[in-house]
Backbone as a ProteinNet text record, in pm:
[ID]
protein_1_A
[PRIMARY]
XXXXXXXXXXXXXXXXXXXXXXXXXXXXXXXXXXXXXXXXXXXXXXXXXXXXXXXXXXXXXXXXXXXXXXXXXXXXXXXXXXXXXXXXXXXXXXXXXXXXXXXXXXXXXXXXXXXXXXXXXXXXXXXXXXXXXXXXXXXXXXXXXXXXXXXXXXXXXXXXXXXXXXXXXXXXXXXXXXXXXXXXXXXXXXXXXXXXXXXXXXXXXXXXXXXXXXXXXXXXXXXXXXXXXXXXXXXXXXXXXXXXXXXXXXXXXXXXXXXXXXXXXXXXXXXXXXXXXXXXXXXXXXXXXXXXXXXXXXXX
[TERTIARY]
11540.5	11476.2	11444.1	11332.3	11262.9	11204.2	11244.8	11202.4	11058.8	10947	10826.4	10824	10867.5	10863.5	10747.1	10685.4	10585	10612.5	10504.2	10515.8	10491.7	10586.5	10611.9	10472.7	10392.4	10289.5	10340	10318.3	10363.3	10252.1	10287.6	10201.8	10252.5	10151.1	10186.9	10073.7	10079.4	9970.5	9967.5	9844.5	9782.1	9777.4	9866.4	9868.7	9891.9	9795.5	9816.2	9945.9	9997.2	10105.4	10089.1	10146.6	10152.2	10327.6	10348	10503.2	10592.1	10666.5	10789.9	10734.8	10596.5	10546.9	10560.8	10548.3	10540.1	10391.7	10403.6	10285.1	10175.2	10041.7	9931.4	9881	9841	9792.2	9645.6	9596.3	9480.9	9392.7	9273.6	9144.5	9082.7	9003.5	8921.6	8849.4	8795.4	8700.5	8765.4	8918.6	8985.8	9030.5	9107.6	9208.2	9298.3	9349.5	9435.3	9363.7	9225.9	9161.7	9085.6	9156.1	9105.5	8986	8870.3	8748	8699.3	8662.7	8637.1	8561.1	8475.8	8414.3	8509.8	8598.4	8672.6	8828.2	8813.8	8926.9	8910.4	9016.8	9003.9	9070.7	9030.1	9089.1	9225.7	9300.4	9424.9	9349.6	9444	9373.1	9456.7	9391.1	9437.9	9479.8	9554.9	9632.4	9722.2	9702.7	9820	9957.2	10058.1	10188.3	10216.2	10218.4	10268.2	10187	10039.5	9957.1	10000.6	10103.1	10166.4	10264.9	10314.2	10387.9	10313.2	10193.8	10091.2	10082.6	10078.6	10109.4	10006.4	9940.5	9815.1	9881	10008.9	10073.6	9979	9904.8	9846.2	9886.7	10036.8	10108.7	10240.3	10322.2	10478.8	10555.7	10518.8	10596.6	10571.5	10486.3	10500	10653	10702.7	10805.5	10901.2	10913.2	11010.3	11020.1	10898.6	10895.2	10976.3	11001	11101.4	11228.7	11304.6	11448.2	11457.1	11563.4	11630.3	11737.6	11732.1	11851.6	11957.7	11999.2	12115.3	12181.7	12105.5	12137.5	12196.9	12106.6	12131.1	12244.7	12268.6	12371.3	12494.2	12483.7	12600.4	12620.3	12495.8	12491.2	12463.7	12486.9	12461.5	12291.2	12293.9	12118.8	12089.6	11992.4	11926.2	11805.8	11771.1	11631.3	11658.9	11565.5	11580.2	11490.5	11361.4	11283.7	11195.8	11184.6	11113	11062.1	10887.3	10862	10691.7	10645.6	10516.6	10409.6	10317.5	10188.3	10243.9	10340.5	10393.4	10369.3	10456	10441.7	10320.7	10259.7	10122.9	10033.3	9960.6	9860.1	9816.9	9870	9769.7	9859.5	9964.3	10083.1	10217.1	10224.1	10437.7	10457.7	10540.6	10605.6	10757.4	10751.9	10913.6	10936.4	11057.7	11095.7	11273.2	11275.5	11397.7	11485.2	11602.8	11715.8	11741.3	11819.9	11810.2	11885.6	11809.7	11859.3	11760	11781.1	11737	11734.7	11607.1	11640.5	11611.8	11764.3	11740.6	11874.7	11873.4	11996.9	12047.9	12197.7	12273.5	12252.2	12176.5	12143.7	12051.6	12105.5	12027.1	11930.4	11850.7	11766.2	11738.7	11635.4	11564.5	11484.2	11497.5	11414.1	11404.3	11267.8	11268.4	11157.6	11207.3	11148.2	11105.7	11068.2	11068	11097.7	11174.7	11195.9	11104.3	11057.8	10928.9	10953.5	10864.1	10928.8	10797.5	10774.3	10668	10610.7	10494.9	10395.9	10333.3	10358.5	10312.7	10210.3	10125.3	10026.4	10077.1	10128.1	10172	10073.8	9970.4	9871.4	9904.2	9904.9	9918.2	9864.9	9830	9742.5	9869.8	9881.7	9991.2	9938	10018.8	10016.6	10143.8	10154.2	10297.4	10252.5	10346.9	10347.5	10471.5	10455.8	10631.3	10599.7	10730.5	10723.6	10665.7	10640.1	10534.5	10390	10374.8	10238.4	10209.2	10124.1	10085	10166.2	10208.1	10295.7	10444	10532.6	10700.5	10712.4	10774.9	10837.6	10986.4	11056.9	11147.3	11135.6	11214	11207.2	11224.8	11177.8	11164.7	11168.8	11072.3	11029.9	10905	10954.6	10832.7	10849.9	10743.6	10701.1	10623.9	10632.1	10566	10627	10607	10654.7	10755.6	10805.2	10953.6	10979.6	10998.4	11052.9	11174.8	11295.7	11409.4	11492.7	11584.7	11698.9	11773.4	11767.4	11876.4	11987.2	12099.2	12251.9	12279.5	12183	12202.8	12287	12378	12434.9	12517.9	12587	12640.8	12575.3	12459.7	12385.9	12214.2	12203.7	12069.8	11968.4	11833.3	11732.1	11644.3	11528.2	11401.8	11302.6	11179.4	11069.9	10990.3	10909	10876.1	10755.1	10650.2	10536.2	10522.6	10536.6	10586.2	10480	10432.2	10339.9	10426.1	10405.1	10451.1	10493.1	10605.4	10651.9	10749.4	10745.8	10843.1	10904.3	10889.9	10920	10834.2	10695.4	10587	10531.5	10451.4	10416.9	10260.2	10213.5	10096.1	10120.2	10221.1	10219.6	10225.2	10173.1	10240.7	10377	10447.9	10568.9	10579.7	10591.3	10604.8	10744	10808.7	10947.9	11008.7	11093.4	11164.4	11314.9	11372.9	11550.1	11572.2	11653.4	11741.1	11892.1	11989.5	12112.1	12137.5	12085.8	12138.4	12068.5	11979.8	11902.4	11784.4	11730.7	11587.2	11504	11398.1	11285.6	11169	11149.3	11026.6	10936	10802.4	10677.2	10589.8	10575	10488.1	10324.3	10232.3	10110.7	10018.8	9951.3	9893.1	9785.3	9803.1	9720.5	9687.4	9576.6	9488	9616.4	9585.9	9656.9	9546.9	9615	9552.7	9596.9	9525	9542	9544.7	9644.7	9637.9	9664.2	9591.6	9633.7	9732.6	9800.4	9932.3	9909.6	9939.9	9959.9	10077.6	10182	10273.7	10293.8	10307.4	10289.6	10338.3	10396.1	10432.9	10348.5	10294.6	10237.3	10297.6	10381.8	10441.1	10582.4	10540.7	10666	10621.4	10544.1	10510	10481.7	10553.4	10538.3	10427.6	10368.1	10262.1	10242.9	10205.3	10184.4	10081.1	9996.5	9843.6	9822.4	9751.7	9740.8	9555.9	9524.3	9404	9382.3	9324.2	9320.8	9198.6	9180.3	9101.4	8942.3	8830.9	8727.5	8716.9	8829	8818.1	8855.9	8869	8881.7	9018.1	9049.5	9173.1	9217.2	9366.1	9388.9	9534.7	9566.2	9706.2	9790.2	9917.6	9998.6	10113.4	10140.8	10245.6	10260.1	10322.5	10317.5	10462.9	10518.7	10671	10717.3	10794.8	10821.4	10954.5	10958.6	11058	11121.9	11258.9	11317	11382.6	11354.5	11410.6	11387.6	11451.8	11476.8	11339.3	11316.8	11201.5	11190.2	11301.9	11298.3	11354.5	11281	11262.5	11259.4	11318	11292.5	11137	11038.2	10936.1	10918.1	10916.4	10869.4	10821.1	10865	10856.3	10947.8	10937.2	11073.6	11022.7	11125.1	11089.4	11208.8	11228.5	11324.2	11306.6	11414.3	11362.1	11500.8	11458	11563.2	11673.9	11633.8	11763.8	11840.6	11787.2	11859.9	12003.3	11991.9	12130.8	12214.4	12186.1	12297.8	12404.6	12344.5	12432.8	12539.9	12641.5	12744.6	12764.9	12710.1	12724	12607.5	12515.6	12382.2	12454.5	12585.6	12633.7	12729.7	12731.2	12850.3	12757.9	12698.7	12638.3	12737.3	12838.8	12931.9	12986.5	12981.7	13024.5	12913.9	12824.9	12674.8	12623.4	12654.8	12622.2	12735	12835.7	12932.2	12944.3	12855.5	12825.7	12691.3	12639.2	12507.4	12533.3	12456.9	12455.5	12363.4	12424	12373.1	12252.2	12145.3	12042.8	11942.8	11802.8	11693.7	11574.6	11575.4	11475	11329	11234.5	11088.8	11009.9	10995.1	10900.7	10864.7	10735.7	10675.5	10580	10619.2	10547.8	10461.5	10342.1	10278.2	10206.2	10198.5	10145.3	10034.3	9928.1	9812	9821	9868.8	9883.4	9975.1	9977.2	10074.2	10027.3	9959.2	9915.3	9945.9	9985	10064.2	9958.8	9915.9	9821.3	9890.1	9818.1	9861.7	9792.6	9842	9778.8	9762.2	9659.1	9642.8	9622.7	9657.8	9623.8	9608.7	9517.3	9505	9638.9	9661.2	9783.2	9779.2	9674.1	9660.2	9662.8	9647.4	9656.5	9799.5	9812.1	9939.6	9916.6	9952.1	9947	10019.7	10145	10202.1	10115.5	10025.9	9927.7	9784.4	9781.6	9657	9536	9534.6	9445.5	9407.5	9501.9	9491.1	9397.6	9475.2	9433.3	9426.2	9317.6	9298	9305.1	9313.9	9358.5	9254.9	9102.3	8984.2	8992.5	9073.4	9101.8	9193.7	9334.2	9425.3	9406.7	9323	9298.4	9199.9	9132.2	9072.9	9159.6	9238.8	9347	9448.9	9488.7	9596.2	9555.2	9393.9	9378.5	9275.7	9267	9193.4	9051.8	9004.1	8849	8784.1	8704.4	8638.2	8717.8	8840.2	8915.3	8884.4
6860.6	6945.9	6877.1	6936	6860.8	6975.9	6941.9	7037.4	6965.4	7053.6	6979.7	7088.4	7048.3	7092.2	7071.8	7170.1	7205.2	7265.2	7280.2	7351.9	7477	7573.5	7727.6	7770.9	7868	7893.1	8054	8026.4	8173.7	8257.7	8402.5	8515.5	8579.9	8639.6	8690.8	8798.7	8921.7	9029.3	9036.8	9027.4	9060	9199.8	9284.5	9407.8	9445.5	9561.1	9627.8	9691.6	9693.8	9787.3	9835.1	9959.4	10021.2	10075.1	10014	10016.5	10035	10138	10115.6	10174.1	10220.8	10306.5	10183.2	10231.6	10124.1	10082.3	9961.9	9875.4	9969.8	9961.4	10060.9	9965.4	9986	9942.1	9899.2	9767.4	9736.6	9823.9	9839.3	9933.6	9816.3	9866	9763.3	9666	9695.1	9585.1	9535.8	9573.6	9534.5	9392.5	9332.7	9223.6	9246	9135	9125.7	9127.8	9205.5	9220.9	9052.4	9038.4	8940	8982.4	8937.1	8979.5	8868.5	8954	8852.3	8746.4	8748.1	8624.1	8510.7	8555	8449.2	8401.6	8485.2	8438.4	8337.8	8263.4	8132.5	8167.2	8103	8102.1	7969.8	8010	7884.8	7782.5	7653.9	7517.9	7455.2	7411.6	7331.5	7197.4	7130.1	7008.2	7034.7	6894.2	6830.6	6848	6870.9	6820.4	6935.3	7069.1	7178.8	7137	7084.2	7076.6	7003.3	6904.1	6810.8	6893.8	7046	7090	7167.9	7177.4	7251.1	7186.8	7304.4	7238.2	7334.8	7256.9	7304.2	7308	7279.7	7291.7	7260.3	7131.6	7056.7	6948.8	6920.5	6820.8	6834	6831.2	6877.3	6813.6	6694.5	6674.8	6722.7	6818.3	6894.3	6969.6	7014.5	7059.4	7024.6	6888.1	6822.4	6827.4	6925.4	6937.2	7044	7101.2	7261.7	7279.7	7352.2	7325.8	7456.7	7465.4	7596.8	7656.6	7752.6	7832.9	7828.1	7851.9	7820	7704	7604	7453.5	7442.1	7456.9	7460.8	7514.2	7638.1	7724.5	7778.4	7700.4	7713.5	7858.4	7937.1	8053.1	8054.8	8169	8190.7	8117.4	8071.4	8032.6	8135.2	8225	8337.9	8329.9	8214.9	8139.9	8131.8	8212.9	8195	8064.5	8060.9	7948.4	7923.5	7783.5	7726.7	7612.3	7599.4	7467.1	7461.3	7393.7	7339.1	7275.9	7356.1	7286	7266.2	7347.7	7336	7485.9	7573.9	7702.4	7753.4	7751.4	7807.7	7669.1	7610	7528.7	7545.6	7446.5	7440.1	7554.2	7594.6	7684	7675.5	7730.6	7717.5	7859.3	7837	7981.9	7993	8112	8162.3	8286.1	8251.7	8381.3	8406.1	8532.2	8551.8	8616.9	8606.8	8668.5	8804	8926.6	9040.3	8979.6	9040.5	8987.4	9098.8	9095.1	9185.9	9113.6	9141.9	9083.3	9231	9277.6	9412.6	9410.9	9449.4	9474.3	9313.4	9346	9231.4	9141.6	9176	9122.3	9003.5	8925.4	8786.7	8772.4	8662.9	8691.2	8518	8465.2	8347.3	8344.4	8200.4	8133.1	8015	7964.5	7817.2	7800.9	7709.4	7680.1	7545.6	7553.5	7430.5	7471.6	7397.1	7416	7390.8	7459.1	7444.5	7508.4	7431.3	7504.5	7542.7	7668.7	7688.6	7795.9	7818.7	7916.6	7840.5	7932.6	7935.8	8031.5	7994.9	8100.5	8007.8	8122	8063	8145.5	8102.6	8125.9	8092.6	8189.8	8213.1	8267.7	8211.2	8318.4	8351.1	8459.4	8478.8	8592.5	8609.8	8692.5	8727.9	8840.2	8902.5	9015.8	8965.5	9030.9	9054.9	9194.8	9197.5	9061.5	9068.1	8937.4	8946.5	9091.2	9106.7	9133.3	9092	9124.5	9253.9	9296.2	9387.3	9455.1	9568.7	9526.2	9554.2	9487.5	9456.6	9618.8	9663.7	9790	9809.1	9722.3	9752.1	9796.8	9867.1	9880.4	9789.7	9752.6	9669.6	9539.4	9498.6	9374.6	9326.7	9233.1	9164.6	8999.9	8984	8836.3	8782.7	8693	8665.5	8580.1	8575	8521.3	8567.2	8474.1	8497.6	8403.6	8443.6	8349.4	8394.8	8316.8	8323.3	8261.6	8308.2	8235.4	8147.7	8028.5	7927.4	7980.4	8017.6	8027.5	8146.8	8266.5	8416.7	8503.7	8446.9	8523.4	8640.8	8603.7	8711.7	8791.2	8797.4	8888.6	8857.9	8900.1	8838.7	8866.7	8795.2	8782.2	8732.5	8813.1	8757.1	8870.2	8796.5	8887.5	8835.5	8941.6	8898.7	9004.9	8912.9	9005.8	8974.9	9084.2	9075.7	9150.8	9129	9251.3	9264.7	9353.1	9406.7	9514.2	9569.4	9697	9709.9	9815.1	9864.2	10003.4	10111.9	10230.8	10290	10240.6	10252.1	10117.7	10131.2	9977.4	9986.7	9835.8	9853.1	9848.7	9791.1	9763.2	9639.8	9647	9516.7	9575.2	9499.8	9565.1	9465.6	9522.2	9426.3	9454.8	9381.7	9441.3	9319.8	9383.8	9320	9334.2	9223.8	9244.1	9191.8	9306.7	9251.4	9276.2	9169.6	9169.5	9253.4	9252.1	9288.3	9442.5	9479.3	9602.3	9590.3	9637.7	9603.4	9738.8	9725.3	9871.7	9783.5	9839.4	9814.1	9916.5	9836.4	9961.5	9912.4	9996.4	10002	10028.6	9933.2	9980.4	9942.9	10020.9	10045.6	9917.7	9835.1	9704.6	9686.8	9658.4	9640.3	9540.6	9537.4	9443.1	9300.8	9204	9057	8972.9	8873.9	8770.8	8848.1	8795.8	8871.8	8748.6	8754.4	8645.3	8748.2	8634.5	8684.5	8581.1	8644.3	8582.3	8627.6	8538.7	8553.9	8458.7	8545.5	8457.6	8487.3	8363.6	8407.1	8340.3	8406.4	8377.5	8417.9	8345	8416.2	8476.3	8608.2	8728.9	8803.2	8778	8872.3	8798.4	8884.9	8814.5	8924.7	8879.9	8951.1	8906.7	9022.9	9026.5	9080.4	9003.3	9053	9015.3	9099.5	9084.7	9071.4	9039.1	9063.1	9092.2	9197.5	9201.3	9109.1	9069.5	8999.8	9058.6	8995.7	9039.5	9128.7	9166	9276.2	9189.7	9260.3	9216	9204.6	9136.1	9113.8	9216.1	9276.9	9381.6	9373.4	9420	9406.7	9501.6	9446.7	9508.9	9543.7	9481.4	9521.4	9387.4	9433	9361.2	9414	9295	9286.7	9244	9290.2	9209.4	9113.8	9011.3	8905.5	8837.1	8843.6	8735.8	8635	8581.8	8476.7	8352.9	8252.2	8099.8	8034.1	7946.4	7853.4	7776.8	7715.5	7678.7	7779.6	7809.9	7868.5	7814.7	7892.4	7867.7	7929.1	7857.6	7918.1	7896	8004.5	7996.7	8094.8	8062.2	8148	8215.9	8364.1	8448.5	8510.1	8575.3	8655.8	8731.7	8841.1	8933	9054.9	9093.3	9209.5	9286.6	9423.8	9509.9	9536.6	9613.8	9658.6	9774.7	9833.4	9966.8	9878.6	9787.8	9695.3	9679.1	9701	9660.2	9791	9938.6	10036.7	10061.2	10055.6	10092.1	9995.1	9877.8	9772.7	9810.4	9906.2	9905.8	9931.3	9981.7	10007.8	9884.4	9774.3	9659.4	9532.2	9474.2	9354.5	9237.4	9244.5	9123.5	9112	9213	9223.4	9194.6	9246.2	9193.2	9103.2	9032.7	8878.6	8774.4	8819.2	8717.3	8682.7	8736.7	8680.8	8733	8661.5	8709.9	8849.9	8937.1	9071.4	9091.1	9118	9127.8	9247.8	9204.8	9312.1	9282.3	9368.3	9300.6	9295.2	9204.8	9140.7	9145.5	9192	9182.4	9136.7	9026.6	8960.9	8813.9	8801.4	8664.9	8590	8549.9	8485.2	8363.4	8354.8	8258	8264.6	8126.9	8104.5	7997	8022.2	7908.5	7829	7853.7	7751.7	7791.9	7726.4	7738.5	7673.1	7709.5	7652.5	7669.9	7593.9	7604.4	7562.4	7670.1	7628.2	7637.5	7630.5	7665.9	7751.2	7883.4	7983	7968.9	8017	8002.2	8130.3	8152.8	8299.4	8264.7	8287.5	8282.1	8323.2	8285.1	8349.9	8476	8548.6	8680.6	8787.4	8735.7	8808.7	8841.8	8992.5	9048.3	9101.6	9025.3	9071.8	9194.1	9215.5	9355.8	9480	9418.7	9567.6	9554.1	9630	9684.9	9681.5	9746.9	9736.8	9569.6	9504	9378.8	9299.3	9285.8	9230.2	9336	9365.3	9438	9417.7	9486.2	9443.6	9333.4	9374	9285.2	9160.9	9126.5	9014.3	8942.8	9029.5	8967	8901.2	8946.6	8890.8	8741.4	8730.1	8609.4	8524.7	8571.1	8483.8	8397.4	8514.4	8443.7	8426.4	8434.6	8385.8	8263.8	8195	8058.4	8070.9	8027.6	8023.8	8037.5	8149.6	8142.7	8190.9	8233.7	8289.3	8431.2
8646.8	8541.6	8408.1	8356	8248.5	8138.6	8038.4	7926.7	7874.5	7850.9	7773.3	7653.8	7550.6	7415.8	7340.7	7295.9	7223.4	7101.5	7015.4	6875.9	6899	6819.8	6829	6769.8	6826.7	6756.1	6689.2	6559.4	6467.4	6496.1	6517	6496.1	6433.5	6291.9	6172.6	6169.2	6161.1	6132.9	5969.2	5936	5813.8	5801.9	5737.5	5736.9	5599.6	5526.6	5401.3	5410.8	5280.7	5250.7	5124.8	5125.2	4961.6	4925.3	4787.1	4749.1	4905.1	4924.2	5005.8	5146.8	5180.5	5284	5396.1	5536.2	5635	5627.2	5690.4	5679.7	5733	5711.7	5769.7	5914.6	6029.4	6133.7	6086.5	6130.9	6104.1	6156	6089.1	6175	6277.7	6362.4	6457.3	6403.2	6277	6215.9	6050.4	6027.5	5927.6	5952.8	5855.2	5857.7	6005.7	6051.1	6139.3	6298.4	6297.6	6408.6	6498.3	6619.5	6661.3	6726.8	6712.9	6816.8	6925.5	7055.8	7166.6	7160.5	7034.5	6989.8	6957.2	6867.1	6797.2	6878.7	7020.9	7072.7	7203.5	7212.3	7301.4	7395.7	7544.4	7663.2	7645.9	7732	7703.9	7758.3	7724.2	7738.4	7841.1	7955.6	8066.6	8042.3	8120.2	8120.3	8001.5	7967.1	7844.5	7898.4	7802.4	7853.1	7998.6	7945.8	8050.3	8178.3	8168	8267.7	8375	8352.6	8479.1	8550.8	8518	8584.5	8682.9	8685.4	8790.8	8901.2	9011.4	9154.5	9209.9	9338.8	9408.9	9537.2	9580.6	9701.5	9820	9820.2	9916	9976	9896.8	9968.9	9946.7	10065	10085.3	9962.2	9907.1	9790.2	9686.7	9663.2	9537.8	9528.9	9655.4	9637	9550.5	9527.8	9460.4	9300.9	9256	9134	9078.1	9194.5	9173	9176.1	9096.9	9112.7	9170.2	9264.7	9312	9213	9155.3	9083	9132.5	9252.9	9387.5	9338.1	9323.9	9327.9	9197	9072.7	8944.2	8906.9	8904	8879.3	8970.8	9075	9175.9	9211.5	9303.1	9334.5	9452.2	9528.5	9684.9	9701.7	9784.2	9832.5	9920	9844.9	9923.2	9990.3	9991.1	10064	10187.6	10283.8	10417.2	10471.7	10391.1	10422	10286.8	10293.3	10170.5	10182.7	10194.4	10246.7	10153.9	10152.6	10072.4	10193.1	10214.1	10290.7	10457.6	10498.8	10630.5	10684.7	10651.6	10724.3	10699.2	10564.1	10531.5	10468.1	10553.8	10493.6	10367.2	10261	10140.6	10026.5	10069.2	9979.1	10006.2	9893	9915.2	9942.2	10066.9	10156.8	10114.1	10077.7	10031.6	10099.5	10212.9	10272.5	10199.8	10167.2	10123.5	10236	10210.6	10259.6	10191.3	10230.5	10149.6	10023.1	9908.8	9791.7	9680.3	9561.2	9456.2	9310.1	9218.4	9095.2	9035.5	8988.7	8925.2	8831.8	8740.8	8617.3	8650.7	8663.7	8705.6	8829.2	8916	9062.7	9081.9	9154.3	9140.8	9279	9291.2	9420	9409	9488.1	9521.2	9384.9	9333.2	9214.9	9238.9	9253.2	9206	9080.7	8999.1	8876.5	8831.5	8675	8621.9	8455	8391.2	8305.1	8168.3	8105.3	7997.8	7868.6	7753.5	7623.4	7569.2	7470.7	7396.4	7434.7	7380.9	7461.1	7591.1	7686.6	7816.6	7891	7962.9	8021.9	8206.5	8260.3	8407.9	8515.2	8600.7	8643.9	8794.4	8895.8	9023	9113.6	9222.1	9321.6	9452.2	9491.8	9579.7	9679.4	9809.4	9883.5	9953.6	9959.5	10032.7	10151.7	10251.2	10368.6	10431.7	10498.3	10588.2	10717.4	10751.9	10861.3	10958.9	11013.3	11136.1	11111.5	10980.8	10922	10835.4	10761.8	10702.8	10575.4	10522.6	10385.1	10413.2	10357.9	10393.1	10391.4	10500.3	10514.7	10431.4	10411.7	10330.7	10149.2	10108.5	9956.5	9892.8	9767.1	9700.6	9766	9823.4	9870.3	9798.4	9689	9613.7	9596.5	9580.4	9535.7	9415.5	9352.1	9234.6	9138.9	8986.7	8900.8	8818.3	8765.3	8666.2	8569.2	8425.2	8350.5	8316.4	8289.5	8287.6	8188	8128.4	8008	8088.1	8074.2	8154.4	8125.7	8242.7	8226	8186.9	8233.3	8193.2	8287.6	8356.1	8456.5	8397.1	8304.4	8239.8	8144.7	8093.9	8037.5	8068.3	8195.7	8250.2	8139.1	8111.3	8031.5	8127.8	8152.3	8227.5	8221.1	8246.8	8256.5	8393.6	8463.1	8611.8	8615.5	8717.2	8756	8907.9	9013.3	9134.6	9192	9332.8	9423.1	9567.9	9618.9	9748.6	9775.4	9807.7	9817.6	9726.3	9633.9	9546.5	9575.2	9505.4	9552.8	9624.7	9613.3	9738.2	9756.6	9903	9902.9	9836.5	9840.4	9777.1	9621.3	9566.3	9404.4	9342	9222.1	9136.5	9054.2	9045.1	8951.6	8870.2	8715.8	8594.1	8519.4	8503	8495.1	8380.9	8265.5	8160.9	8169.8	8175.5	8158	8059.6	7994.2	7870.9	7873.2	7858.3	7883.2	7999.2	8103.4	8222.6	8247.7	8153.5	8185.5	8227.3	8345.4	8399.1	8347.3	8310.6	8282.8	8354.5	8484.6	8583.9	8545.9	8600.3	8584.8	8733.8	8807.9	8883.4	8885.1	8956.3	8956	9075	9114.4	9255.2	9269.3	9381	9395.8	9545.1	9558.7	9696.4	9794	9928.8	10024.7	9976.7	10028	10007.3	9896.7	9878.3	9767.7	9625.3	9560.9	9403	9321.8	9214.4	9104	9020.8	8966	8858.9	8721.7	8622.3	8496.5	8428.8	8417.3	8310.8	8205.6	8075	7954.2	7839	7754.4	7610.9	7539.3	7406.7	7308.1	7207.8	7094.6	6946	7002	6966.9	6996.6	7112.1	7175.5	7281.3	7424.7	7498.9	7665.4	7731.3	7809.7	7884	8029.8	8092.3	8248.6	8288.4	8371.1	8400.8	8551.6	8594.4	8763.6	8771.9	8883.9	8952.9	9089.3	9139.2	9283.4	9320.6	9464.8	9506.9	9470.7	9413.7	9378.3	9267.3	9195.8	9104.2	8950.3	8880	8696.3	8655.9	8565.6	8531.5	8461.6	8487.4	8417.9	8331.2	8230	8167.6	8225.4	8276.4	8330.4	8225.9	8117.1	8010.5	7932.1	7781.3	7706.8	7635.8	7628.6	7567.3	7459.3	7358	7231.5	7291.3	7260.1	7283.4	7231.7	7219.3	7124.6	7242.1	7355.5	7463.8	7393.7	7425	7355.9	7413.3	7337.5	7347.2	7483.4	7553.3	7656.5	7787.5	7870.3	7986.9	8120.8	8221.9	8365	8393	8421.5	8456.3	8620.7	8707.4	8836.1	8901.8	9037.3	9153.8	9215.7	9243.9	9329.4	9418.6	9516	9615.6	9652.6	9680.7	9705	9795.9	9864.9	9984	10009.7	10035.8	10120.5	10039.8	9916.9	9850.1	9919.6	10011	10085.7	10146.6	10195.1	10255.7	10160.1	10034.1	9934.4	9936.7	9994.9	10003.8	9942.4	9957.4	9830.7	9715	9720.2	9626.2	9524.3	9539	9447.8	9314.2	9254.4	9136.5	9116.1	9195.9	9156.2	9172.5	9063.9	9077.2	9083.9	9038.7	9047.7	9211.3	9282	9430.4	9501.6	9467.4	9535.7	9529.4	9437.8	9380.3	9449.3	9483.8	9521.4	9675.8	9735.9	9899.5	9918.1	10049.1	10083.1	10163.4	10099.9	10198.9	10299.9	10395.2	10569.6	10551.1	10611.7	10607.1	10679.6	10687.4	10744.5	10644.4	10570.1	10487.3	10556.2	10469	10553.5	10447.6	10410.7	10324.4	10337	10336	10332.1	10208.1	10129	9996.7	10028.7	10021.8	10026	9866.2	9814.5	9663	9711.8	9672.6	9688.5	9570.8	9443.1	9344.4	9221.6	9166.5	9021.2	8895.1	8805.2	8714.6	8559.6	8489.3	8345.4	8262.6	8154.4	8031.9	7933.8	7798.7	7656.6	7582.4	7537	7503.3	7330.2	7274	7110.2	7068.6	6967.5	6880.2	6727.5	6659.4	6545.5	6476.1	6312.8	6281.8	6235	6210.7	6181.9	6303.4	6400.1	6541	6541.3	6612.4	6651	6771.6	6882	7014.6	7077.9	6990.2	7004.5	6976.7	6901.7	6821.7	6923.3	6982.6	7038.8	6940	6855.9	6733	6689	6712.5	6628.1	6773.9	6884.5	6993.8	7101.1	7134.6	7249.5	7382	7488.9	7629.4	7674.4	7625.9	7664.3	7612	7453.9	7417.5	7469.5	7479.9	7545.5	7665.3	7768.3	7897.8	7877.1	7776.2	7749.1	7659.6	7606.8	7534.6	7641.3	7760.8	7853	7987.7	8034.9	8165.2	8145.4	8264.7	8257.7	8214.3	8149.1	8174.8	8280.6	8332.1	8446.7	8560.9	8550.1	8655.3	8673.1
[MASK]
++++++++++++++++++++++++++++++++++++++++++++++++++++++++++++++++++++++++++++++++++++++++++++++++++++++++++++++++++++++++++++++++++++++++++++++++++++++++++++++++++++++++++++++++++++++++++++++++++++++++++++++++++++++++++++++++++++++++++++++++++++++++++++++++++++++++++++++++++++++++++++++++++++++++++++

């Protein structure tokens, strides 16, 4: 594991106030508004750029750490390789598993610090093709606080089958309490971005041939150094009576019928930047259109 430390980007809103009243929100033309013209795309390369992987060489797998190895947990990965099962891709096939509340699933990551844009192109299918048939069979990106087994803290953006098939799920888990949201998405390859800039985490997604959409913004107090990487999990129904007992559910491998195959074409890491006056938690300060420009690679 290696931590790549970079300076913290402070994000401060310039808001007017009067006496003891609550600060007024900026107008669309007032102070604190970042315009599309003044927004910049995240910078490629640099220190975090060395963590990027195109997955065209089996040796790329050595860059990634399995959570089960690092924090001594049950290995819930059935198959993991690079440029073997799927040419030019990382391939991850999970056993029965879940990332929800205190439940843990497969995760491979690199430990990175500071403000990050993690950009990936992924494809999820069932083992026999088509959409996964088991509920909550999802794969994609996660950023996790290291060592947070007792009080899990992480954010994720995944795609696959949630409560319904054909979904992107965005989820923030704070102290073991998950708050997911699902958004309909077409079959095929999906581009995902999970990123942090200042005091906000964001999840974005783009269907093949479509435009970037903002899935969610979350206020975050997660530590500077996080585990950034790839996750996949499947087959929530097989947890049966253990659904209310994460400790027992995590203690051993649950037997079931997982139905998910995840292919990852690439994972690229970039550095986002915001001017000090812009507040990414305030849509009047940083609109969705501007946030997309700030948190997605130029030309993507």
